[in-house]
Every structure is written in structure tokens, then in C-alpha cells.
Backbone atoms as SQL, in Angstrom:
CREATE TABLE atoms (id INTEGER PRIMARY KEY, chain TEXT, resi INTEGER, resn TEXT, atom TEXT, x REAL, y REAL, z REAL);
INSERT INTO atoms VALUES
  (1, 'A', 1, 'MET', 'N', -5.820, -24.967, 69.255),
  (2, 'A', 1, 'MET', 'CA', -4.691, -24.141, 69.665),
  (3, 'A', 1, 'MET', 'C', -4.924, -22.697, 69.213),
  (4, 'A', 2, 'LYS', 'N', -4.515, -21.790, 70.060),
  (5, 'A', 2, 'LYS', 'CA', -4.560, -20.369, 69.725),
  (6, 'A', 2, 'LYS', 'C', -3.143, -19.836, 69.712),
  (7, 'A', 3, 'ILE', 'N', -2.897, -18.915, 68.810),
  (8, 'A', 3, 'ILE', 'CA', -1.590, -18.263, 68.720),
  (9, 'A', 3, 'ILE', 'C', -1.652, -16.960, 69.513),
  (10, 'A', 4, 'ARG', 'N', -0.657, -16.768, 70.346),
  (11, 'A', 4, 'ARG', 'CA', -0.530, -15.532, 71.115),
  (12, 'A', 4, 'ARG', 'C', 0.888, -14.988, 70.900),
  (13, 'A', 5, 'TRP', 'N', 0.976, -13.730, 70.521),
  (14, 'A', 5, 'TRP', 'CA', 2.272, -13.072, 70.356),
  (15, 'A', 5, 'TRP', 'C', 2.538, -12.225, 71.596),
  (16, 'A', 6, 'THR', 'N', 3.693, -12.399, 72.207),
  (17, 'A', 6, 'THR', 'CA', 4.058, -11.522, 73.323),
  (18, 'A', 6, 'THR', 'C', 4.364, -10.135, 72.760),
  (19, 'A', 7, 'PRO', 'N', 4.274, -9.095, 73.586),
  (20, 'A', 7, 'PRO', 'CA', 4.642, -7.761, 73.106),
  (21, 'A', 7, 'PRO', 'C', 6.077, -7.703, 72.571),
  (22, 'A', 8, 'GLU', 'N', 6.975, -8.459, 73.199),
  (23, 'A', 8, 'GLU', 'CA', 8.374, -8.485, 72.738),
  (24, 'A', 8, 'GLU', 'C', 8.482, -9.081, 71.335),
  (25, 'A', 9, 'ALA', 'N', 7.752, -10.163, 71.085),
  (26, 'A', 9, 'ALA', 'CA', 7.784, -10.795, 69.763),
  (27, 'A', 9, 'ALA', 'C', 7.149, -9.886, 68.712),
  (28, 'A', 10, 'GLU', 'N', 6.066, -9.217, 69.074),
  (29, 'A', 10, 'GLU', 'CA', 5.445, -8.269, 68.139),
  (30, 'A', 10, 'GLU', 'C', 6.414, -7.145, 67.805),
  (31, 'A', 11, 'ASN', 'N', 7.147, -6.683, 68.817),
  (32, 'A', 11, 'ASN', 'CA', 8.134, -5.626, 68.599),
  (33, 'A', 11, 'ASN', 'C', 9.269, -6.125, 67.709),
  (34, 'A', 12, 'ASP', 'N', 9.726, -7.360, 67.937),
  (35, 'A', 12, 'ASP', 'CA', 10.763, -7.951, 67.080),
  (36, 'A', 12, 'ASP', 'C', 10.292, -7.960, 65.624),
  (37, 'A', 13, 'ARG', 'N', 9.063, -8.414, 65.427),
  (38, 'A', 13, 'ARG', 'CA', 8.506, -8.523, 64.068),
  (39, 'A', 13, 'ARG', 'C', 8.430, -7.155, 63.400),
  (40, 'A', 14, 'LEU', 'N', 7.958, -6.163, 64.142),
  (41, 'A', 14, 'LEU', 'CA', 7.865, -4.804, 63.601),
  (42, 'A', 14, 'LEU', 'C', 9.246, -4.246, 63.263),
  (43, 'A', 15, 'ASN', 'N', 10.215, -4.463, 64.140),
  (44, 'A', 15, 'ASN', 'CA', 11.572, -3.968, 63.877),
  (45, 'A', 15, 'ASN', 'C', 12.183, -4.612, 62.634),
  (46, 'A', 16, 'ILE', 'N', 11.941, -5.899, 62.463),
  (47, 'A', 16, 'ILE', 'CA', 12.449, -6.594, 61.280),
  (48, 'A', 16, 'ILE', 'C', 11.797, -6.033, 60.030),
  (49, 'A', 17, 'MET', 'N', 10.483, -5.861, 60.089),
  (50, 'A', 17, 'MET', 'CA', 9.755, -5.310, 58.936),
  (51, 'A', 17, 'MET', 'C', 10.267, -3.914, 58.575),
  (52, 'A', 18, 'THR', 'N', 10.453, -3.092, 59.570),
  (53, 'A', 18, 'THR', 'CA', 10.917, -1.720, 59.343),
  (54, 'A', 18, 'THR', 'C', 12.309, -1.725, 58.721),
  (55, 'A', 19, 'TYR', 'N', 13.177, -2.576, 59.233),
  (56, 'A', 19, 'TYR', 'CA', 14.535, -2.657, 58.708),
  (57, 'A', 19, 'TYR', 'C', 14.543, -3.097, 57.241),
  (58, 'A', 20, 'ILE', 'N', 13.831, -4.161, 56.942),
  (59, 'A', 20, 'ILE', 'CA', 13.798, -4.674, 55.564),
  (60, 'A', 20, 'ILE', 'C', 13.133, -3.674, 54.634),
  (61, 'A', 21, 'ALA', 'N', 12.070, -3.032, 55.099),
  (62, 'A', 21, 'ALA', 'CA', 11.331, -2.067, 54.271),
  (63, 'A', 21, 'ALA', 'C', 12.193, -0.880, 53.869),
  (64, 'A', 22, 'GLY', 'N', 13.221, -0.591, 54.639),
  (65, 'A', 22, 'GLY', 'CA', 14.128, 0.498, 54.278),
  (66, 'A', 22, 'GLY', 'C', 14.795, 0.262, 52.940),
  (67, 'A', 23, 'ASP', 'N', 15.005, -0.999, 52.578),
  (68, 'A', 23, 'ASP', 'CA', 15.616, -1.351, 51.297),
  (69, 'A', 23, 'ASP', 'C', 14.598, -1.825, 50.272),
  (70, 'A', 24, 'ASP', 'N', 13.587, -2.578, 50.755),
  (71, 'A', 24, 'ASP', 'CA', 12.655, -3.191, 49.819),
  (72, 'A', 24, 'ASP', 'C', 11.314, -3.452, 50.513),
  (73, 'A', 25, 'PRO', 'N', 10.367, -2.522, 50.384),
  (74, 'A', 25, 'PRO', 'CA', 9.074, -2.685, 51.058),
  (75, 'A', 25, 'PRO', 'C', 8.345, -3.979, 50.695),
  (76, 'A', 26, 'LEU', 'N', 8.440, -4.429, 49.453),
  (77, 'A', 26, 'LEU', 'CA', 7.767, -5.680, 49.075),
  (78, 'A', 26, 'LEU', 'C', 8.411, -6.889, 49.744),
  (79, 'A', 27, 'ALA', 'N', 9.709, -6.868, 49.878),
  (80, 'A', 27, 'ALA', 'CA', 10.401, -7.961, 50.572),
  (81, 'A', 27, 'ALA', 'C', 9.991, -7.987, 52.045),
  (82, 'A', 28, 'ALA', 'N', 9.791, -6.826, 52.626),
  (83, 'A', 28, 'ALA', 'CA', 9.350, -6.757, 54.017),
  (84, 'A', 28, 'ALA', 'C', 7.969, -7.393, 54.165),
  (85, 'A', 29, 'LEU', 'N', 7.078, -7.107, 53.253),
  (86, 'A', 29, 'LEU', 'CA', 5.741, -7.711, 53.292),
  (87, 'A', 29, 'LEU', 'C', 5.806, -9.220, 53.110),
  (88, 'A', 30, 'ARG', 'N', 6.645, -9.677, 52.188),
  (89, 'A', 30, 'ARG', 'CA', 6.789, -11.123, 51.969),
  (90, 'A', 30, 'ARG', 'C', 7.340, -11.813, 53.216),
  (91, 'A', 31, 'MET', 'N', 8.306, -11.186, 53.876),
  (92, 'A', 31, 'MET', 'CA', 8.883, -11.780, 55.073),
  (93, 'A', 31, 'MET', 'C', 7.832, -11.844, 56.183),
  (94, 'A', 32, 'ASP', 'N', 7.059, -10.780, 56.328),
  (95, 'A', 32, 'ASP', 'CA', 6.024, -10.781, 57.348),
  (96, 'A', 32, 'ASP', 'C', 4.976, -11.858, 57.066),
  (97, 'A', 33, 'GLU', 'N', 4.624, -12.037, 55.807),
  (98, 'A', 33, 'GLU', 'CA', 3.690, -13.107, 55.431),
  (99, 'A', 33, 'GLU', 'C', 4.283, -14.473, 55.761),
  (100, 'A', 34, 'LEU', 'N', 5.566, -14.646, 55.512),
  (101, 'A', 34, 'LEU', 'CA', 6.236, -15.905, 55.825),
  (102, 'A', 34, 'LEU', 'C', 6.197, -16.176, 57.325),
  (103, 'A', 35, 'PHE', 'N', 6.466, -15.157, 58.141),
  (104, 'A', 35, 'PHE', 'CA', 6.383, -15.320, 59.597),
  (105, 'A', 35, 'PHE', 'C', 4.966, -15.737, 59.992),
  (106, 'A', 36, 'GLY', 'N', 3.981, -15.034, 59.466),
  (107, 'A', 36, 'GLY', 'CA', 2.595, -15.338, 59.808),
  (108, 'A', 36, 'GLY', 'C', 2.173, -16.732, 59.395),
  (109, 'A', 37, 'GLU', 'N', 2.511, -17.139, 58.167),
  (110, 'A', 37, 'GLU', 'CA', 2.161, -18.475, 57.674),
  (111, 'A', 37, 'GLU', 'C', 2.832, -19.563, 58.511),
  (112, 'A', 38, 'SER', 'N', 4.080, -19.343, 58.844),
  (113, 'A', 38, 'SER', 'CA', 4.824, -20.342, 59.628),
  (114, 'A', 38, 'SER', 'C', 4.214, -20.518, 61.013),
  (115, 'A', 39, 'VAL', 'N', 3.867, -19.416, 61.640),
  (116, 'A', 39, 'VAL', 'CA', 3.278, -19.488, 62.977),
  (117, 'A', 39, 'VAL', 'C', 1.883, -20.108, 62.909),
  (118, 'A', 40, 'ARG', 'N', 1.103, -19.771, 61.899),
  (119, 'A', 40, 'ARG', 'CA', -0.233, -20.370, 61.759),
  (120, 'A', 40, 'ARG', 'C', -0.150, -21.884, 61.567),
  (121, 'A', 41, 'ALA', 'N', 0.897, -22.373, 60.935),
  (122, 'A', 41, 'ALA', 'CA', 1.061, -23.819, 60.752),
  (123, 'A', 41, 'ALA', 'C', 1.210, -24.530, 62.096),
  (124, 'A', 42, 'LEU', 'N', 1.667, -23.797, 63.111),
  (125, 'A', 42, 'LEU', 'CA', 1.825, -24.395, 64.433),
  (126, 'A', 42, 'LEU', 'C', 0.489, -24.790, 65.051),
  (127, 'A', 43, 'ILE', 'N', -0.590, -24.192, 64.601),
  (128, 'A', 43, 'ILE', 'CA', -1.913, -24.539, 65.122),
  (129, 'A', 43, 'ILE', 'C', -2.162, -26.033, 64.929),
  (130, 'A', 44, 'ASN', 'N', -1.819, -26.560, 63.772),
  (131, 'A', 44, 'ASN', 'CA', -2.025, -27.979, 63.479),
  (132, 'A', 44, 'ASN', 'C', -0.834, -28.853, 63.854),
  (133, 'A', 45, 'PHE', 'N', 0.337, -28.265, 63.876),
  (134, 'A', 45, 'PHE', 'CA', 1.570, -29.027, 64.152),
  (135, 'A', 45, 'PHE', 'C', 2.415, -28.261, 65.172),
  (136, 'A', 46, 'PRO', 'N', 1.949, -28.175, 66.426),
  (137, 'A', 46, 'PRO', 'CA', 2.632, -27.322, 67.404),
  (138, 'A', 46, 'PRO', 'C', 4.067, -27.718, 67.727),
  (139, 'A', 47, 'GLU', 'N', 4.415, -28.950, 67.512),
  (140, 'A', 47, 'GLU', 'CA', 5.771, -29.377, 67.862),
  (141, 'A', 47, 'GLU', 'C', 6.660, -29.550, 66.634),
  (142, 'A', 48, 'MET', 'N', 6.305, -28.882, 65.538),
  (143, 'A', 48, 'MET', 'CA', 7.116, -29.049, 64.340),
  (144, 'A', 48, 'MET', 'C', 8.459, -28.336, 64.445),
  (145, 'A', 49, 'GLY', 'N', 8.574, -27.369, 65.343),
  (146, 'A', 49, 'GLY', 'CA', 9.866, -26.724, 65.560),
  (147, 'A', 49, 'GLY', 'C', 10.769, -27.621, 66.396),
  (148, 'A', 50, 'ARG', 'N', 12.051, -27.379, 66.292),
  (149, 'A', 50, 'ARG', 'CA', 12.994, -28.181, 67.087),
  (150, 'A', 50, 'ARG', 'C', 12.995, -27.686, 68.532),
  (151, 'A', 51, 'ASP', 'N', 13.535, -28.508, 69.427),
  (152, 'A', 51, 'ASP', 'CA', 13.678, -28.071, 70.810),
  (153, 'A', 51, 'ASP', 'C', 14.542, -26.820, 70.840),
  (154, 'A', 52, 'GLY', 'N', 14.118, -25.853, 71.647),
  (155, 'A', 52, 'GLY', 'CA', 14.826, -24.584, 71.708),
  (156, 'A', 52, 'GLY', 'C', 16.061, -24.625, 72.584),
  (157, 'A', 53, 'ILE', 'N', 16.886, -23.622, 72.429),
  (158, 'A', 53, 'ILE', 'CA', 18.074, -23.467, 73.264),
  (159, 'A', 53, 'ILE', 'C', 17.653, -23.229, 74.709),
  (160, 'A', 54, 'VAL', 'N', 16.593, -22.434, 74.881),
  (161, 'A', 54, 'VAL', 'CA', 16.051, -22.175, 76.215),
  (162, 'A', 54, 'VAL', 'C', 15.125, -23.343, 76.566),
  (163, 'A', 55, 'PRO', 'N', 15.357, -24.010, 77.692),
  (164, 'A', 55, 'PRO', 'CA', 14.508, -25.146, 78.062),
  (165, 'A', 55, 'PRO', 'C', 13.025, -24.773, 78.053),
  (166, 'A', 56, 'GLY', 'N', 12.207, -25.676, 77.523),
  (167, 'A', 56, 'GLY', 'CA', 10.768, -25.463, 77.471),
  (168, 'A', 56, 'GLY', 'C', 10.287, -24.701, 76.259),
  (169, 'A', 57, 'THR', 'N', 11.208, -24.333, 75.375),
  (170, 'A', 57, 'THR', 'CA', 10.826, -23.608, 74.167),
  (171, 'A', 57, 'THR', 'C', 11.091, -24.459, 72.934),
  (172, 'A', 58, 'HIS', 'N', 10.537, -23.995, 71.834),
  (173, 'A', 58, 'HIS', 'CA', 10.780, -24.592, 70.523),
  (174, 'A', 58, 'HIS', 'C', 11.243, -23.472, 69.593),
  (175, 'A', 59, 'GLU', 'N', 11.933, -23.848, 68.536),
  (176, 'A', 59, 'GLU', 'CA', 12.408, -22.872, 67.557),
  (177, 'A', 59, 'GLU', 'C', 12.013, -23.327, 66.164),
  (178, 'A', 60, 'LEU', 'N', 11.472, -22.389, 65.427),
  (179, 'A', 60, 'LEU', 'CA', 11.026, -22.618, 64.063),
  (180, 'A', 60, 'LEU', 'C', 11.838, -21.698, 63.161),
  (181, 'A', 61, 'PHE', 'N', 12.317, -22.214, 62.049),
  (182, 'A', 61, 'PHE', 'CA', 13.136, -21.428, 61.129),
  (183, 'A', 61, 'PHE', 'C', 12.387, -21.264, 59.808),
  (184, 'A', 62, 'PRO', 'N', 11.553, -20.208, 59.701),
  (185, 'A', 62, 'PRO', 'CA', 10.788, -20.009, 58.474),
  (186, 'A', 62, 'PRO', 'C', 11.660, -19.533, 57.313),
  (187, 'A', 63, 'HIS', 'N', 12.841, -19.033, 57.630),
  (188, 'A', 63, 'HIS', 'CA', 13.785, -18.492, 56.659),
  (189, 'A', 63, 'HIS', 'C', 15.171, -18.742, 57.231),
  (190, 'A', 64, 'LYS', 'N', 16.153, -18.904, 56.363),
  (191, 'A', 64, 'LYS', 'CA', 17.494, -19.220, 56.857),
  (192, 'A', 64, 'LYS', 'C', 18.065, -18.139, 57.772),
  (193, 'A', 65, 'ALA', 'N', 17.535, -16.921, 57.703),
  (194, 'A', 65, 'ALA', 'CA', 18.067, -15.831, 58.499),
  (195, 'A', 65, 'ALA', 'C', 17.279, -15.542, 59.780),
  (196, 'A', 66, 'TYR', 'N', 16.159, -16.241, 59.995),
  (197, 'A', 66, 'TYR', 'CA', 15.324, -15.916, 61.159),
  (198, 'A', 66, 'TYR', 'C', 14.854, -17.153, 61.898),
  (199, 'A', 67, 'ARG', 'N', 14.802, -17.027, 63.217),
  (200, 'A', 67, 'ARG', 'CA', 14.232, -18.067, 64.070),
  (201, 'A', 67, 'ARG', 'C', 13.062, -17.452, 64.833),
  (202, 'A', 68, 'ILE', 'N', 12.017, -18.246, 64.967),
  (203, 'A', 68, 'ILE', 'CA', 10.870, -17.864, 65.775),
  (204, 'A', 68, 'ILE', 'C', 10.893, -18.766, 66.997),
  (205, 'A', 69, 'VAL', 'N', 10.955, -18.143, 68.170),
  (206, 'A', 69, 'VAL', 'CA', 11.009, -18.883, 69.423),
  (207, 'A', 69, 'VAL', 'C', 9.605, -18.896, 70.009),
  (208, 'A', 70, 'TYR', 'N', 9.128, -20.088, 70.356),
  (209, 'A', 70, 'TYR', 'CA', 7.778, -20.188, 70.896),
  (210, 'A', 70, 'TYR', 'C', 7.704, -21.232, 71.994),
  (211, 'A', 71, 'GLN', 'N', 6.602, -21.160, 72.734),
  (212, 'A', 71, 'GLN', 'CA', 6.364, -22.068, 73.841),
  (213, 'A', 71, 'GLN', 'C', 4.921, -22.559, 73.753),
  (214, 'A', 72, 'ILE', 'N', 4.731, -23.830, 74.031),
  (215, 'A', 72, 'ILE', 'CA', 3.386, -24.413, 74.038),
  (216, 'A', 72, 'ILE', 'C', 2.907, -24.414, 75.485),
  (217, 'A', 73, 'ASP', 'N', 1.733, -23.811, 75.702),
  (218, 'A', 73, 'ASP', 'CA', 1.182, -23.703, 77.049),
  (219, 'A', 73, 'ASP', 'C', -0.289, -24.097, 76.998),
  (220, 'A', 74, 'GLY', 'N', -0.558, -25.364, 77.243),
  (221, 'A', 74, 'GLY', 'CA', -1.935, -25.846, 77.187),
  (222, 'A', 74, 'GLY', 'C', -2.488, -25.734, 75.782),
  (223, 'A', 75, 'GLU', 'N', -3.513, -24.943, 75.614),
  (224, 'A', 75, 'GLU', 'CA', -4.145, -24.751, 74.309),
  (225, 'A', 75, 'GLU', 'C', -3.643, -23.498, 73.597),
  (226, 'A', 76, 'ALA', 'N', -2.558, -22.924, 74.085),
  (227, 'A', 76, 'ALA', 'CA', -2.013, -21.712, 73.463),
  (228, 'A', 76, 'ALA', 'C', -0.565, -21.934, 73.041),
  (229, 'A', 77, 'ILE', 'N', -0.211, -21.296, 71.942),
  (230, 'A', 77, 'ILE', 'CA', 1.176, -21.243, 71.483),
  (231, 'A', 77, 'ILE', 'C', 1.606, -19.799, 71.639),
  (232, 'A', 78, 'TRP', 'N', 2.584, -19.584, 72.485),
  (233, 'A', 78, 'TRP', 'CA', 3.092, -18.244, 72.744),
  (234, 'A', 78, 'TRP', 'C', 4.340, -18.000, 71.912),
  (235, 'A', 79, 'VAL', 'N', 4.270, -17.027, 71.017),
  (236, 'A', 79, 'VAL', 'CA', 5.448, -16.621, 70.255),
  (237, 'A', 79, 'VAL', 'C', 6.211, -15.646, 71.153),
  (238, 'A', 80, 'LEU', 'N', 7.431, -16.036, 71.485),
  (239, 'A', 80, 'LEU', 'CA', 8.223, -15.279, 72.456),
  (240, 'A', 80, 'LEU', 'C', 9.184, -14.290, 71.814),
  (241, 'A', 81, 'ALA', 'N', 9.720, -14.649, 70.645),
  (242, 'A', 81, 'ALA', 'CA', 10.728, -13.802, 69.999),
  (243, 'A', 81, 'ALA', 'C', 10.864, -14.180, 68.534),
  (244, 'A', 82, 'VAL', 'N', 11.259, -13.192, 67.745),
  (245, 'A', 82, 'VAL', 'CA', 11.671, -13.411, 66.357),
  (246, 'A', 82, 'VAL', 'C', 13.079, -12.837, 66.284),
  (247, 'A', 83, 'VAL', 'N', 14.050, -13.709, 65.993),
  (248, 'A', 83, 'VAL', 'CA', 15.455, -13.328, 66.132),
  (249, 'A', 83, 'VAL', 'C', 16.207, -13.629, 64.838),
  (250, 'A', 84, 'HIS', 'N', 17.016, -12.663, 64.400),
  (251, 'A', 84, 'HIS', 'CA', 17.902, -12.908, 63.260),
  (252, 'A', 84, 'HIS', 'C', 18.943, -13.926, 63.709),
  (253, 'A', 85, 'THR', 'N', 19.253, -14.881, 62.855),
  (254, 'A', 85, 'THR', 'CA', 20.152, -15.968, 63.243),
  (255, 'A', 85, 'THR', 'C', 21.585, -15.499, 63.518),
  (256, 'A', 86, 'SER', 'N', 21.946, -14.307, 63.068),
  (257, 'A', 86, 'SER', 'CA', 23.293, -13.801, 63.354),
  (258, 'A', 86, 'SER', 'C', 23.390, -13.187, 64.751),
  (259, 'A', 87, 'ARG', 'N', 22.246, -12.999, 65.407),
  (260, 'A', 87, 'ARG', 'CA', 22.236, -12.400, 66.740),
  (261, 'A', 87, 'ARG', 'C', 22.347, -13.479, 67.804),
  (262, 'A', 88, 'LEU', 'N', 22.933, -13.104, 68.907),
  (263, 'A', 88, 'LEU', 'CA', 23.070, -13.998, 70.049),
  (264, 'A', 88, 'LEU', 'C', 21.685, -14.292, 70.612),
  (265, 'A', 89, 'TRP', 'N', 21.367, -15.551, 70.749),
  (266, 'A', 89, 'TRP', 'CA', 20.111, -15.962, 71.374),
  (267, 'A', 89, 'TRP', 'C', 20.402, -17.119, 72.296),
  (268, 'A', 90, 'PRO', 'N', 19.959, -17.111, 73.498),
  (269, 'A', 90, 'PRO', 'CA', 19.248, -16.010, 74.153),
  (270, 'A', 90, 'PRO', 'C', 20.204, -14.903, 74.569),
  (271, 'A', 91, 'ASN', 'N', 19.630, -13.729, 74.765),
  (272, 'A', 91, 'ASN', 'CA', 20.452, -12.602, 75.261),
  (273, 'A', 91, 'ASN', 'C', 20.867, -12.936, 76.677),
  (274, 'A', 92, 'GLU', 'N', 22.109, -12.686, 76.977),
  (275, 'A', 92, 'GLU', 'CA', 22.588, -12.993, 78.329),
  (276, 'A', 92, 'GLU', 'C', 22.758, -11.724, 79.128);
């Protein structure tokens, strides 16, 4: 399995990092490491996330405040979004 981040998911990750870094740069780095470690675990266990709200997706919760939305497509895992749990998902 290969991990692929969509541009939208990369942007979500960067925005989260920037926001957290405004208060605590080390916490931002730790959160980014947590996102990366969680997504890398999908290589060996692609279906470890629960079924997603959007049909055909899965959701992984690496932290109580964040969900990572992904889709399995053949030999690739596409990370579609990183969303704070207080935000409406999916956007309507």
C-alpha cells in the first residue's frame, strides 16, 4: 500500500499546524507527528479506521480532536481530509 495525500488534506494539515504553532510550536510538531504515524499505520492495517460518514470512506481518530478521512483505492490509501471534530463533516 502507498499513502497519497490529496492537496486538500495537505492544506488541512498545514492549516492545523499553523494554528497550533501560534500557541505552542512543539505541540504543533507533536500533532503533525501523530498524524503522520497514524496514517503510516494504515499501510499495514488499511481498514483500521471506522466506516466514514461519506460512503466509501474510512475515518481514523488519531486524537480526540481530529479525524482523518481516507479512502482505499486498490494499492493506494488516499488521505482526503484532516478535520477538527468540532467542525461539520462533510461540508454541505
